[in-house]
C-alpha positions as CSV (number, residue, x, y, z in Angstrom):
1,R,-23.9,25.4,-27.8
2,K,-22.6,25.4,-24.3
3,G,-21.9,28.9,-23.0
4,E,-24.3,30.7,-25.4
5,V,-27.3,32.6,-24.2
6,G,-30.0,30.0,-23.5
7,D,-32.8,31.7,-25.6
8,P,-34.8,30.1,-27.2
9,M,-35.7,26.6,-26.0
10,Y,-36.7,24.0,-28.6
11,F,-39.3,21.3,-29.1
12,L,-38.2,18.4,-31.4
13,A,-41.0,17.9,-33.9
14,S,-39.1,15.2,-35.9
15,G,-35.7,13.7,-35.9
16,A,-33.2,12.8,-33.2
17,C,-30.5,14.8,-31.3
18,V,-27.8,14.1,-28.7
19,C,-27.0,16.3,-25.7
20,T,-23.3,16.3,-24.8
21,L,-21.2,17.9,-22.2
22,N,-17.4,18.1,-22.8
23,G,-17.7,15.4,-25.4
24,Q,-19.6,13.0,-23.2
25,E,-23.1,12.0,-24.2
26,L,-25.7,12.9,-21.6
27,E,-29.0,12.1,-23.3
28,R,-30.5,11.3,-26.6
29,L,-33.6,13.3,-27.6
30,A,-36.3,12.1,-29.9
31,K,-39.5,13.5,-31.4
32,G,-41.8,15.1,-28.8
33,Q,-39.0,16.1,-26.4
34,C,-37.6,19.5,-25.7
35,F,-34.3,21.1,-24.8
36,G,-33.2,24.5,-23.5
37,E,-36.0,24.6,-21.0
38,V,-33.7,25.2,-18.0
39,C,-32.6,28.6,-19.3
40,I,-36.1,29.7,-20.3
41,I,-37.5,28.7,-16.9
42,N,-34.6,30.5,-15.1
43,M,-35.1,33.6,-17.2
44,C,-38.8,33.7,-16.4
45,K,-38.1,33.3,-12.7
46,M,-35.6,36.1,-12.8
47,Q,-38.1,38.3,-14.7
48,S,-40.7,37.5,-12.0
49,T,-38.4,38.9,-9.3
50,G,-37.9,42.1,-11.1
51,I,-34.6,41.4,-12.9
52,P,-34.7,43.2,-16.3
53,S,-35.2,40.8,-19.2
54,E,-31.8,41.6,-20.9
55,E,-30.0,40.9,-17.6
56,A,-31.9,37.7,-17.2
57,R,-31.0,36.6,-20.7
58,S,-27.3,37.4,-20.2
59,R,-27.2,35.4,-17.0
60,C,-28.7,32.2,-18.4
61,L,-26.2,30.4,-20.5
62,R,-26.5,27.0,-22.0
63,A,-24.9,24.2,-20.0
64,A,-24.4,21.6,-22.7
65,D,-24.4,21.1,-26.5
66,V,-27.2,19.6,-28.5
67,V,-26.4,18.2,-31.9
68,A,-28.7,16.7,-34.5
69,L,-28.1,13.0,-35.3
70,E,-30.3,13.2,-38.4
71,R,-32.5,15.7,-40.2
72,C,-34.6,17.4,-37.6
73,E,-37.6,19.8,-37.4
74,V,-37.6,22.0,-34.3
75,L,-40.0,24.5,-33.0
76,A,-38.5,27.4,-31.0
77,L,-40.0,29.2,-28.0
78,N,-38.1,32.3,-27.2
79,F,-38.1,34.1,-23.8
80,E,-40.1,37.1,-25.1
81,D,-43.0,34.8,-25.9
82,A,-42.5,32.3,-23.1
83,W,-42.7,34.8,-20.3
84,P,-46.3,36.0,-20.9
85,L,-47.3,32.4,-21.9
86,M,-46.1,30.9,-18.7
87,R,-47.9,33.6,-16.7
88,K,-51.2,32.8,-18.5
89,V,-50.7,29.0,-18.6
90,P,-49.2,27.9,-15.3
91,N,-49.5,24.2,-16.3
92,L,-46.8,24.9,-19.0
93,W,-44.5,26.4,-16.3
94,Y,-44.9,23.3,-14.1
95,T,-44.6,20.8,-16.9
96,L,-41.4,22.4,-18.1
97,Q,-40.1,22.5,-14.6
98,D,-40.8,18.8,-14.1
99,I,-39.1,18.0,-17.4
100,A,-36.0,20.0,-16.3
101,K,-35.9,18.3,-12.9
102,Q,-36.2,14.8,-14.3
103,R,-33.5,15.6,-16.8
104,M,-31.2,16.9,-14.1
105,V,-31.7,13.8,-12.0
106,R,-30.8,11.6,-15.0
107,V,-27.7,13.7,-15.9
108,T,-26.6,13.8,-12.3
109,K,-26.9,10.0,-11.9
110,Q,-25.0,9.5,-15.2
111,A,-22.3,11.9,-14.1
112,A,-21.9,10.1,-10.8
113,G,-21.6,6.8,-12.5
114,S,-18.9,8.1,-14.9
115,S,-15.2,8.5,-14.2
116,R,-14.9,10.6,-11.1
117,S,-11.4,11.7,-12.1
118,Q,-12.8,13.9,-14.8
119,S,-13.6,17.4,-13.9
120,R,-16.9,18.9,-15.0
121,S,-16.9,22.5,-16.1
122,G,-20.6,22.7,-17.0
123,S,-23.6,22.3,-14.7
124,F,-27.4,22.6,-14.7
125,R,-29.0,24.8,-12.2
126,L,-32.7,25.3,-11.9
127,L,-34.0,28.2,-9.8
128,Q,-36.8,27.4,-7.4
129,R,-39.3,30.3,-7.7
130,G,-42.4,30.0,-9.9
131,P,-44.9,32.6,-11.0
132,S,-46.9,34.1,-8.2
133,A,-50.7,34.0,-8.1
134,G,-50.7,37.8,-8.9
135,E,-48.7,37.2,-12.1
136,R,-51.0,34.5,-13.6
């Protein structure tokens, strides 16, 4: 739910979901896709700069709602497990970052095409720092 701490992220193993912001559909998600990655990526980036994990968690809030359209099976990856995993498997970091960037481009294009008179109270923000070579 929008505004809640963005931990964990989820991988959709079966079923379908819809991502909405203020009641407007942003994206439909199907088997094999993930959601919640922006918060997990940002938490890991904050942790890599020395921000304590609890502070990083409290600063990364969900920007949208995701609701199941049918029965779903989801796999959760929490921050506590994601942080060491992303340091050991940099390709996971970069893959999730690419997914998040592509999603933000789609959402931004859709928002630009929708009624400009509506105000948007939610936003997606992806921090730019990745794991340093010493952290891998």
